[in-house]
C-alpha positions as CSV (number, residue, x, y, z in Angstrom):
1,M,-2.2,60.6,-45.0
2,H,-5.5,62.4,-45.2
3,R,-8.5,61.0,-47.3
4,V,-10.5,63.8,-49.4
5,N,-14.1,63.1,-50.2
6,P,-15.6,66.6,-51.4
7,A,-19.5,67.1,-50.6
8,E,-19.6,68.6,-54.4
9,L,-18.9,64.7,-55.5
10,A,-21.1,61.7,-55.4
11,P,-20.3,59.9,-52.3
12,P,-17.7,57.5,-52.7
13,T,-18.3,53.7,-52.1
14,G,-15.1,51.6,-51.4
15,F,-12.8,54.2,-52.6
16,S,-11.8,57.9,-51.5
17,H,-11.7,60.6,-54.2
18,A,-8.4,61.9,-53.3
19,V,-5.7,61.1,-50.7
20,T,-3.1,63.8,-49.6
21,V,0.3,62.7,-47.8
22,T,2.9,64.4,-45.8
23,G,6.3,63.1,-45.1
24,G,7.1,59.3,-45.6
25,R,8.5,57.0,-48.3
26,L,7.0,55.8,-51.5
27,A,6.3,52.0,-52.1
28,F,5.3,51.2,-55.6
29,L,3.7,47.9,-55.5
30,A,3.7,45.9,-58.5
31,G,0.8,44.2,-60.3
32,Q,-0.3,41.0,-58.5
33,T,-2.8,38.3,-59.7
34,A,-4.1,35.2,-57.8
35,L,-0.6,33.5,-58.0
36,D,0.5,30.8,-55.4
37,R,3.9,30.9,-53.9
38,A,5.0,28.3,-56.6
39,G,3.9,30.9,-59.3
40,R,0.8,29.1,-60.2
41,L,-2.5,30.9,-61.0
42,V,-5.1,29.9,-58.4
43,P,-8.1,29.0,-60.4
44,G,-11.6,30.1,-59.3
45,P,-14.3,32.8,-59.7
46,L,-13.4,36.4,-59.4
47,P,-13.9,36.7,-55.8
48,E,-11.4,34.2,-54.9
49,Q,-9.0,35.6,-57.3
50,F,-9.4,39.0,-56.1
51,E,-8.9,37.9,-52.7
52,R,-5.7,36.1,-53.3
53,A,-4.4,39.1,-55.3
54,L,-5.4,41.3,-53.0
55,G,-3.4,39.3,-50.4
56,N,-0.3,39.0,-52.3
57,L,-0.4,42.9,-52.9
58,L,-0.5,43.0,-49.1
59,V,2.4,40.6,-48.6
60,A,4.4,42.7,-51.0
61,L,3.5,45.7,-49.0
62,A,4.0,44.3,-45.6
63,E,7.8,43.2,-46.8
64,A,8.3,46.7,-47.8
65,G,7.6,47.8,-44.3
66,G,4.0,48.9,-44.7
67,R,0.4,48.2,-43.5
68,P,-2.9,48.2,-45.3
69,E,-3.8,51.7,-44.1
70,H,-0.7,53.0,-45.9
71,L,-2.2,52.4,-49.2
72,A,-2.7,55.6,-51.1
73,R,-3.5,54.6,-54.5
74,V,-4.8,51.0,-55.9
75,T,-5.6,50.2,-59.4
76,V,-7.6,47.2,-60.4
77,Y,-7.2,45.7,-63.8
78,A,-10.4,43.5,-64.5
79,T,-11.0,41.5,-67.6
80,D,-14.7,41.4,-67.2
81,V,-15.9,44.8,-65.8
82,A,-19.4,43.5,-65.5
83,D,-18.7,40.7,-63.6
84,Y,-16.8,42.9,-61.2
85,R,-19.8,44.9,-60.8
86,T,-22.0,41.8,-60.2
87,H,-19.4,40.8,-57.3
88,A,-19.0,44.4,-56.1
89,A,-20.8,43.6,-52.6
90,E,-18.7,40.5,-52.0
91,L,-15.4,42.4,-53.2
92,G,-16.1,45.1,-50.8
93,R,-16.3,42.3,-48.0
94,I,-13.2,40.9,-49.0
95,W,-11.5,44.4,-48.9
96,R,-12.9,45.2,-45.5
97,K,-11.6,41.9,-44.2
98,L,-7.9,42.2,-45.5
99,V,-7.5,46.1,-45.4
100,G,-10.5,47.3,-43.3
101,R,-12.2,50.7,-44.0
102,A,-9.1,52.9,-44.8
103,Y,-9.9,53.3,-48.7
104,P,-7.1,54.6,-51.0
105,A,-7.9,56.6,-54.2
106,M,-9.0,53.7,-56.7
107,A,-9.8,52.9,-60.1
108,V,-10.9,50.0,-61.8
109,V,-10.0,49.6,-65.6
110,G,-11.2,47.1,-68.1
111,V,-8.7,45.1,-69.8
112,V,-8.6,42.5,-72.7
113,R,-6.4,40.2,-70.7
114,L,-3.6,39.8,-68.1
115,W,0.0,38.8,-68.2
116,D,-1.3,35.5,-66.3
117,E,-3.8,34.5,-69.2
118,E,-6.2,33.0,-66.8
119,A,-6.2,35.7,-64.3
120,R,-9.2,37.6,-63.8
121,V,-8.0,40.3,-62.0
122,E,-4.8,42.2,-61.1
123,L,-3.9,45.0,-58.5
124,D,-1.1,47.5,-58.1
125,G,-0.6,50.3,-55.8
126,I,1.2,53.0,-54.0
127,A,1.8,53.1,-50.5
128,V,3.3,56.1,-48.2
129,L,5.2,54.3,-45.5
130,P,6.0,56.0,-42.3
């Protein structure tokens, strides 16, 4: 996997502009919110829900045979993009704690609501497994 960040584009902060891959198996990771093992949404502010949702995504990735550095693409769906921006530095610290500094291609998409009605954030992704 090679992370591509062209000099002609603004420097990325917390993402890569492109990711190329050679070989490997693809793992498509379903959207994850801040659900606990019993299927109950863990309440809390955006950073707490983000950490739980990202942790859930990483559990699914690990069960598929992958590690955080295998993430090639992650989409973040946020019910309040302004709140997401307000907490961007904290969300970045959470990302680095759980994933490290291997940033996939990413997008944040503002949505009206998520399947789990009280969820503030949902993450899905694509990983390339060795």
